[in-house]
N, C-alpha and C positions, 0 to 999 in steps of 0.2 A: 881895142888894140892900140898899142903904142907905136908911133912911127919909128922909135928906136929899137923896138922888138916886135916885128910884124907877126911872128908866130906865137906870141905870148898874150894870153888874155890877162889884162891888168885891171879890168873893171869887175865889179861885184858879180860873182858867178857861182856862188855856193847856195844851194837850196837851203832855206832856213839858216842863214848865216848867223843870226843871233843864237839860235839853238845850238849850232856847232860851237860857237865861241864859249857858251856855257859848258858844253861837254868838254872842251879843251881845258878850261879852267878847273873843272872837276877832276880831270885826269891828273892834275898837278897837286891836288889837295894832299896834305900830309908829307909831301916830299921836301927834303931840304934843297938848298940852292943847287948843289952839285947834281943831285938826282933829277931835279927839274930840268937843268941844262942837258943832261944825258937823255931824258925823255924827248926833249925837243930835237936833239940831234938824231935820235933813232927815227922819229917821225919824219924829219926832213929826208933822211936816206930812204925810208920806205916809199915816200911820195916821189922822190927823184927816180927811184927804180921803176915805179909805176909809169911815170911820164916817159922815161927811156930816151927821149929825143935830146941828143947832146946840144943841138942848136938852141932849143927851147930852154934847156937847163942853163946854158951859158948866158942867154938873154935874161933869165930870171935872176941869176947872180948879179948881173950888171944893174938891173933895176933895183934890187934889194940894196946893193952897195951904194947906189946913188941916193936912195932914200935915207940911208944911214948918214951919209955926208950932209944931206940937207938938214936932218934933225940935229946934227952936231953944230951946224952953223946958226941954228935958231936960238 
């Protein structure tokens, strides 16, 4: 857990993470860029609905946004 997001799990927590990553990549095969972005957006919304906790979702947005800023600075 992150001190900045106490309700959010930010360490590896996916059973067979490598297998899921392969499955995610496979789901994008044959899609153009717009369709790939749309798939990602739908997946995010499905998972957000599953989580349901607005505090956790707000924390997740903050963590993801902070990581994006860090990547841009690199």
